[in-house]
N, C-alpha and C positions, 0 to 999 in steps of 0.2 A: 315304414310308418311316417317318417318325416316328409316324404313325397306326398303321401296321402293326406297329410295335414297341411299341404299348401306350398311346400318348398319345391323349387325346381331341381332337376337332376344335378346341374352344376353346383347349386347351393349345397345340396346334400353331400355331394362328393367332397366339397370343401370342408364341410363339418366332419365327415368321416376322416379326412386327412388330418384335421385338427385333433380329433380323438386319438389318432395314431401318435401324433406329436405329444399329446398329453401323456399317453402311455409311456413314452420314452422318459419323461420326467418322473413318473411313478416308479418305473423300473430303477432309475438311478437312486431315488430317495430310499426305496425299500432296501436296495442292495447296500447302500452306504450306511444308513442309520438303523436299520433293523437287522439285516443279515450280518453286519460286522459290528454289532453292539458289543461293548465291553461288559462282561458279566463277572460277578464275584461269588454268587451263591451257587449251591449245588443245583437247585432247580433252574436258576437262570442259565447256568452252564449246560444243563441237560436240554432245555428248550432250544437254546442257541445251537447246540450240536445237531439236534433233530431238524431244525429249520434250515441250517446252512453249513454248519461246521463239518458234518459228515461229507458234504460235497467237496469241501476244501481238503479234507483228509484223503478222500478217494475221488479225485477229479475226473478220472477216466472211467468210472463205474457208470455204465449207461442207465442203470436203474435209479441213479441219484441226480439226474440232470433235468428232469421235467417235474414241475409241481403236480401233485396228484390231481387228476381231473375232477374228482368229487369235491375236494377241498376248494379248487378254483371255482367250481359252480356255486358253492356256498358263499364264497367271497364276492361273487357277482352281485349279490343282493345289496350289501352296503355300498358297493361302488355305484350301482344303479341309483340308489337313493341319494348318494352324494351328488351325482350329476343332475338328478331330478331337482335337487334343492338349489343347485347353482345355475341351471339352465332353464329355458322355457320348455313347456310340454312338447312343442313341435321339434325342438332341436335335440332333446334328450335322447331319442332313439338313435339318431345318426352319430352323435358324440359317443354314446355308449358302444355302438357297433364298431366305431373306429377304434376305441380303446380296446375292445375285445379282439379285434383284428390285430392290433398292435401287440397284444399279449400272445396271441397264437404265433405271430411272426417272431416274437422274442423267443418263445419256447423252441420253435423249429431252428432258429438261428443258433441258440445256445447249444442245442444238441449237435448241430453241424460243426460248430467251432471246436467241439471236443472230439468228434468222431469222423468228420468229413476230411477229405483231401482236396482242398480248393486248388484250382489251377489258375484262376483269374486273380489279378492283383488286389482288388478290393476285399474279397473274402480272405485272401492270404494275410493281408495286413490286419484285418479284424481278428483273425485267429491268433496271430502273433501277439496282438494287443491284449486279448483276453487271457491267453495262456501266461503272459507276462504277469497279469494280476494273480494268477494261481501259483506260479512257481518262483516269482522274483520279488514283486512289490505288492503285497496283499492290502496295504492301506491306501492304495491309489488305483485308478483305472476301474471305477465301479460301473461304467457303462458297458452293456453287453452288445446291444445292437448298433451302438455308435459311441464315439468319444465326445460327442457334442457337449453333454452336461459336465463331463470332466474338464473340458476347456473352460466352460462358463464358471464353474465353482473352484477351479484351481487344483483339481485332483488328478491332473494329467501326469502320468509317471514319466520320468526322464528315460530316454533311450539308453541302451548300453553304450553307444558311441559318446553320448553326453557324459555318462558316468566316467568313461575312460579319459575324457578330456580334462576332468577335474583334477 
């Protein structure tokens, strides 16, 4: 749609890439501030458990790794409207498409980090980084697809070697 509205293919590709980048920020913010929120009430605890707590309690359960597609489809509406509010009509489709692609990449990556057996160094270190969040330091390491925002916001967990050096 962005191409049909007058943008070149390279411009649209750049907007899609920026949408993917925006998704990584949304991923970090949701994981840090919503999925790891401190709750005190019965209903708060229950909602938190259903949203993310059950995933931390059973991190290797393959049925608790991917956000339900129907719920994700419903949440697309407010995200579309937010992007539409912040962007121009011709850039909205490419930015939203990039964000949606980022979300799908996140879901696939998250599943792979829990159940895949990576052989290359990048996915191996990402798996180690994410499982460190689950099994060692749950209040740091909120990035799933990368540690970029953890570096930016100071929530990068220390390595075991750094802990031993202290």
